[in-house]
BAKE-579036 format. One record per residue: residue in one letter; x, z, y of N, C-alpha, C in turn. Coordinates in steps of 0.2 Angstrom, whole numbers, plus 5000, padded with zeros to 4 digits. Atoms other than C-alpha are relative to their C-alpha. Example, Ala and Ser with C-alpha at 12.3 -4.5 7.8 and 13.67 -1.06 7.14 Angstrom:
<rs>
A500450004994506250394978500450005006;S499649994994506850364995499650035005;
</rs>
This chain:
<rs>
M499849945004515750675124499550034996;C500549965005514950755109500050075003;V500149934998514250925113500450044996;C499649965004515050995098500749994999;Q499250025000516750915099500149945004;T499850054997517750795108500049934996;M500050055005517450625100500449945002;E499750064999518550475099499649944997;V500550065001517450325100500349954994;G499850055005518650215089499950024993;K500149975006518350325074499449974997;Y500750025002516550255073500049924998;G500050085002517050065070500249965006;K499850064995517549905079499549995005;N500550014995515949885088500050055005;A500049954995516150045097500649995005;T499450004996517850015104500049925004;R499950074997517849815107499549995005;S500550024995516249805116499850055004;G500149944995516249975124499350034997;N500649975003514650015113500250074997;R499949945002514550195111499650034994;G500549985006513350195096499349985002;V500650014999511550175095499650065003;L500449954997510450275107499450004997;L500649995003509050345097499450025005;E500649984996507350355105499450024995;P500549985004505750435099499649944998;F500450065003504650315088499350015003;I500649994996503150285099499450014996;H500650015005501950255084500050064995;Q500149955005502250415074499450045001;V500749964999500550495071500050064996;G500149945004500950635059500750014998;G499449985002502350725050500350065004;H499749954995503550865057500749975001;S499350034998505250775056499949955005;S500250054995505450665071500349934997;M499850075002505550475067500349975007;M499750024994506750395079500149925000;R499950075000506850215084500749985000;Y499450025000508450135079500149935003;D500150064997508049955083499349984998;D500650025001506549845082499750004993;H500250005007506449835063500250064996;T499849945003507150005059499950065004;V500249924998506750195061500550044996;C499549965004507850335056499750085000;K500349945000507450515051500650054997;P499449955003508550675046500049994993;L499950015007509250645029499950074996;I500049955005508650755015500249974994;T499750035005509650725000499549984994;R500550025006508150724987499649945003;E500450064998507250594998500549944999;Q499650065001508750484999500149984993;R499950025007509150484981499349974997;F500750025003507250454977500049935002;Y500050074998507350294988500549964996;E499650045004508850244979499949994992;S500250015008508050264961499349985000;L500750015000506250194966500049944994;P500250065004505550084952499949945004;P500150064996505449904957499349995002;E500650024999503649894956499750055006;M500249954994503450044969500349975007;K499750024994504549954982499549965005;E500550044995503049844989499750055003;F500449954997502250014993500450055004;T499549954996503750105002500449965005;P499650034996504750075016500749984997;E499350025003506449975013500550055002;Y499549964999507850095012500649965002;K499450044997509350035023500650035001;G499449965000510650165021500050065005;V499949934997511350315031500449995007;V499650004994512050335049500250085002;S499849934997512950485057499750015007;V500449984993512050565072500350055003;C499749954996512750665086499750015006;F500249984993512250755101500549975005;E499450034995513150665116499750015007;G500250004993513050695134500249945004;D499950054996512950565147500150015008;S499849984993513350545166499550035004;D500649984996511650585171499850074998;G500149935002511750765163499550014995;Y500549995006510650725148500450004994;I499750005007511050755130499649964995;N500450055004510550615118500250014993;L499850025007510550575100500249944999;V499750075001511650435096500349994993;A499850015007511950355079500649955000;Y499350045001513650285073500049984992;P499950015007514150215056500250064997;Y499949945004514150345043500750024999;V499349975001515750455042499950044994;E500049975007516050515024500250075002;N499849935001516150705022500050045007;E500049974993515850735041499450025002;A500649994998514050735043499650054995;V500349955004512850865036499249985000;E500750015000511050845030499550065001;Q500449954997509550945035499950054994;D500149955005509351025018500650044997;D499549965002511051095017500050085001;M500149934999510451255024499450034996;P500649975004509351365013499450015004;E500649994996507551365018499850065003;R500149944997507451545021500450015006;D499649994994508751525035499849955005;Q500350054995507851385043499550035005;P500549974995506951435059499349984999;R500750025000505051435058499849975006;R500350044994504251305070499450045002;K500749974997502951375082499649935002;H500450064999501651245081499550025006;S500449994995500651225097499549945000;R500550065000499051125099500049965006;R499950044994499551075116500449944999;S499650065001500050895117500650005005;L499450014996501750865124500049935003;H500150064998501650725136500549995007;R499650024994502550635151499750035006;S500249974994502550725167499649955005;S500450054995501250655180500350005007;S499750004993502450685195500249945002;G499850064997502950555207500649984997;T499350025002504650545198500049984993;E500050025007503950495181500349934998;H499850075002504650315183500850005001;R499349995001506450375185500349994993;E499750015006507650325171500250064997;E499849955004507650465159500249994993;K499750015006508550485143499650044995;P500449965005507750545126500450054997;G499649955002508550705125499850065004;L500149944997508750865134500550015006;A499550004995509550915151500650054997;S499449975003511350975147500150075003;D500049944998511151125158499650054997;S500549965004509851195146500250014993;T499750005007510951225131499750064996;E500349955003510051385127499349994997;S500750015002508351315126499849935001;I500150075000507751145122499349995003;Q500750004999505951185126499949985008;E500050014993506351165145500249935002;T499750064998506950995144499549955003;K500350064996506350835154499749964994;S500350055005505150715145500549944999;P499550065002506150575136499749945003;R500250084999506250395142499949974994;V500150045006505450285130500049935002;D500050064999505750105130499449964996;L500750015003503950035127500049934998;H500050085001504349845126499349975000;I500750035000502749755120499450045001;H500649964999501749905120499950045006;S499949974994502149965137499350005004;D500650004996500449925144499450034996;V500549975003499450005131500050084999;P499949935000499150185134499650044994;F500349965005498650325122499650065003;Q500449944998497350455123499950054993;M500149955006497250615111499450025000;L500649975001495650655105500050074997;D499949935002495450845104499250034998;G500649975003494050935094499750055006;N500349954995493851065108499849975006;S500150034993493950965124499849935001;G500250074999493450795119500649965002;L499450064999494450645126500550035006;S499649984994495950695136500049965005;S500050044994496050635153500649975001;E499450034999497850595152500249944996;K499750065004498450425147500749995000;I499250005000500250415141500249944996;S499850065003501250275134500450014994;Y499849995006501650345117499550044996;N500549965004500750435103500350075002;P499749944998500950615109500350044995;W499749975005501350675092500749984999;S499350025000502950575093500550045004;L499649964995503650675108500050074997;R500149945003503050835100500650014994;C499549995005504050805085500749995001;H499350014997505550745094500350065003;K499849954997505650895104500250064995;Q499949965005505451005089500649994996;Q499450025003506750915080500750025003;L499449984997508050935093500150085000;S499949935000507751115094500250034994;R499849985006507851135076500749994998;M499350025001509551045075500450045003;R499549964995510251145089500050074997;S500149935001509651315082500350014993;E499849995007510151285064500750034999;S499349985000512051305067500349975006;K499750024993513051305083500749954999;D499450035001514551225075500049934996;R500150075003513851065067500249955004;K499850064996514650905073499549944999;L500350065001513750765065499450014995;Y500549995005512150745055499849934997;K500250055004511550625042499349985002;F500750034999510050515046499949944995;L500250065004509150395034499749945005;L500350064996508850215040499549974996;L500650025004507150155034499749945005;E500350064996506149995038499450035005;N500549994995504950005053499449974997;V500550045004503349965043499549985005;V500550034995502349935059500349945005;H499750054995503549805067499649935000;H500450075001502449655061499450015004;F500750004996500949725071500150015007;K500050004993500649695089499650065003;L500349944998499449835091499850044993;P500149975006499749945076499550064999;C500549945001498250055070500250034994;V499749975005498950185059499650064998;L500349945004498150315047500550034996;D499649975004499250445040499650054996;L500349965005498550525024500450044996;K499649965005499250675015499650004993;M500350025007498950634997500150054995;G500049955005498650744982499750065001;T500449935000497850914977500550055001;R499549944999499551004978500549975005;Q499550024995500850994992500650034999;H499349965000502251114988500449974994;G499650025005503751054978500250064995;D499949955005504351134962500650055002;D499549964998505751214971499850055006;A500349964995504651294984500050084999;S500149935001504751484987499350024999;E500749975000503251594983499649995006;E500349994994502851615001499849935002;K500150074998502951425005499449974995;A500550025005501951384989499350025002;A500749974998500551504994499749975006;R500350034993500451435012499749934999;Q500250075001500351255005499350004996;M500650005004499051304992499450025005;K500549994995497951385006499849945004;K500250054997498051235016499649954996;C500450055004497451125002499350034999;E500749975001496051244998499550005005;Q500449994994495451255015499949935003;S500050064998495451065017499749954995;T500250055005494950905009500549984995;S499550015005496550904999499750024994;A500349975007495651014986499449964998;T500650035002493950924986500149934999;L499950075000494550744989500749984997;G499350025001496450744985500349965005;V499750044995496750675002499850045006;R500349984994496650735020500449965006;V499750034994496950665037500650045003;C499449964996498750705045500149975007;G499950024994498550595060499849925000;M500250074999497950425067500049985007;Q500150034993497950305081499649934999;V500450065000496650165083499949975006;Y500250034994496550035096499349985001;Q500750014998494950025106500049935004;L500050064997494549845111499650015007;D500449994994493249915124500350035006;T499649964994494450025134500749985000;G499350025000496149945130500550064999;H499549955001496950105124499950034992;Y500049985006497350195108499650075000;L500349945001496350345102500450044995;C499649975004497350475093499750074997;R500249945003497050615081500650034996;N499449975003498350745074499850044994;K500149975007498550845058499550065000;Y500449954999497650995065499249995000;Y500750035001496050895067499949994992;G500150025007496250835049499950064995;R500149945004496451005042499350035000;G500749974999494751055048499449964998;L500550055002493750915041499650024994;S500450005006492350935028500049934997;I500050065003492050795016499749955004;E500350054995490850715028500449995006;G499650024995492050735042500649964999;F499550055002493350645032499749935001;R500350065000492150505030499949975007;N500150024993491750505049500749985003;A499350024998493650505052500249934998;L499850065003493950355041499649945003;Y500450054997492450265049500349995007;Q499750004993493250305067500649964999;Y499450035000494850235061499949924999;L500250075001494050065056499649975005;H500550024994493050055072500449995006;N499550024994493849965087499750015007;G500349994994492650035100499449955001;I500650055000491449885098499649994994;E500350015007491149865080500450034994;L499649995006491649915063500449944997;R499650065003493049805056499849994993;K500150025007492149755040500449964997;D499550045004493449625037500650034997;L499449965003494649765033499950034993;F500249965006493749835018500349974994;E499750035006494249705005500850005000;P499250005000496149685010500350084999;V499749935001496349875011499850024993;L500149975007495449914995500449964995;A499650045005496449774986500750045000;K499349975001498049864991499950074997;L500049945003497450034987499950004992;R500150015007496849974970500749984996;S499450025003498549894966500550065000;L499649945001499450054971499850054995;K500349965006498350154960500249984993;A499850025006498750044946500850014999;V499349995001500650054949500150084999;L499849935001500650244950499750034994;E500249985006499650264935500449984994;R499550025005501050184926500750045000;Q499449974999502350304933500050074997;A500049935003502450444920500650045002;S499649944998503250604925500150005007;Y499950004994503250564943499550045004;R500449964996502650684956500249995007;F499950024992502450644975499750065004;Y500349954997502150814981500250005008;S500050004993501850825000500149935003;S499950074998502050635001499449985004;S500550034996500950535014499949934998;L500150075001500150365013499749985007;L500250034994500050255028499649944999;I500450065000498650125031500049975007;I499850034994499050005044499649935001;Y500250054999498149865052500149985008;D499950024993498249765069499450005004;G500550004995497149805083499849945003;K500050064997497449635090499549954997;D500550055004496449545076499450035001;S500649984999494649555078499549954998;R500550055002493149475069499549995006;A500550014994492249495086500349955005;G499650044997493549375092499849965007;M500250044995492649265104499550025005;F500649965001491349365108499550015006;V500549955002490149465112499750035006;E500349964994488949565122500250074998;C499949935001489649735123499750045005;R500349964995489349865136499949965006;P500050054995488649785151500550025006;E499549984994489849875163500649964999;M499450035002491249785154500149935002;R500050074998490749605158500649964996;L499550045004491949535144499749944997;K500250065003491749355139500449994994;R499650015006493149365126500350074998;V499649945002493949515117500750005002;D499350004999495649455120500150015008;S499949994993495349475139500150075001;S499949934999495349665136500750024998;L499349985001497149655130500449995006;P499550004995498549685141500349925000;E499850074999499149515148500749984996;N499450025004500849525139499950004992;L500150015007499949535122499549944999;Q500450065001498949375125500549944999;D499450045002499949245116499849935002;G500250074997498949095123499849954994;S500150055005498649015106499349984999;S500650035001497248905103499650034994;T500349975006496848985086499850075001;E500349934999495749135086500250054994;P499849955005496449285077499450034997;G500649975003495349355064499449964998;F500550045001494249205062500149974993;S499850045006495049095048500450054996;A499549975004496449205042499850074998;Q500249945001496249365033500450055004;P499649964996496749515043500650024997;K499449975003498449585040500050075000;V500049935001498549755033500650024995;D499549975004499849865024499850074998;V500149935003499850025013500750024998;R499349985001501450115012500050084998;M499949935002501950285003500750025004;I499549974997503150395014500150074998;D499849935000504050555014500050034992;F499849985007504850594997500550064999;A499549935000505750765001499950044994;H500249965005504850844987499849974993;S500250055006504650704974500550014994;T499649995007505250714956499849964995;F500250035006505250634940500550024994;K499549985005506050654923500749985000;G499350015000507950664923500249995007;F499850014993507950654942500450075003;R499549954997509450764949499950064996;D500049955005509350874933499450055002;D500549964998507650944940499850044993;P500149965006507251094928499249994997;T500750025002505351054928499949934999;V500250075002504750894919499350004999;H500750005000502950844921499949944995;D500350055005501950744909499549955003;G500550054998500950584913500149995007;P500050024993500650514930499850065005;D500249954996500350614946499249995002;M500750015000498450634944499750035006;G500249974993498250734960500049945005;Y500050054995498850584970499549954998;V500550055003497850464959499350025003;F500649974998496350574962499849985008;G500150014993496550554981499949925001;L500250074999496650364980499449984997;E500750015003495150364969499450025005;S500449984995494250464982499949955006;L499950054995494850344996499649944999;I500350065002494350194986499250015000;N500849995000492550264983499750015007;I500349994993492250315001500049945003;M500050074997492750145007499549954997;E500450045003491750054994499250025002;Q500649974998490250164999499949985008;M500150024992490550125018499949935000;R500150075000490649945014499349984998;E500650015003489049945004499450025006;E500549984994488150045019500049965006;N499950034994488749925032500049924999;Q500050075001488449755024499549965005;
</rs>
């Protein structure tokens, strides 16, 4: 039963009635490293996020040459809070119902509750009951406050044996090893709280379906970069514009046109991901940004020099594409750089730390990630990398949605960020030849 209303399953399509399938249970996307809207796992190849009309329309009107650098847009689903027999409330997706679902930006910004950001990571309980089957949602007897909910169950599949550890600037390496990026659960809980508090009588929400851009990677190493020298959209209130400008002035957004919003990088020497979040990125100097990029390209044993050329080629191609997009502005957009931590030039290898006694890098991988292939990854084949633009809730271009402000030329703030990134990587490549 839906929390807001009694639902007739049949109205959501044949699959719901004939097979007894009550929709798709949405789970936190375990590789979300940044952002504030929760990315949810829909299936192996698809994620979803709360729909903002401007972002949806932008995906629908993308120039063809930009599609290589953005996630594939797959449509819209209706999402509902739904209780289960165990007393949990879950987010469940159904085929889109016209005129019944609402999008996140229906509510004026001034009416939306301000989020309380905490630097404390939200993580799975370490109690003896942590292996019981839990649902990604909240206990139904906690309708007034979602903050007291149990940790969600996350289906880890191939990544289940690869733990995450959050690096914190104040306390060093967290002692807690968990099975998802801690930022993903943080965003999930905040998203649930936001949806519940916006309006008590909402029935269904619209969510965007987007390509899961890391699904090709066995051990996705992800760097989330906030691009551009300006982050606020043309429609931002004076208060929000002032906040965003201050963040830019106090970070590398002003000096480099790019700042770190989050990362996870797989460490071959320890067999886990190291994670950073946006608060870390905001405090970096130019040199600190260089060090963060170096850390992202380091697998715990060596710097992945083989990544320089393929990543640089992608960045240069994207820069050329964006320089041709006159009047486009990508305010508050992010750029994801992705590579596979399973590939390694150190492949067969190596003398690393004496206490590790490794004969092969692959032996440090979880058993279920060793494919037994006789070909050595990273030796003959060029490493697989990807570069994708995401988050278009504040993007605009001439003629888009009758926007009153029309900009001239390409988005030079974004292009400046790409130039900085390219220059830093080229310098790093020269220094480490």
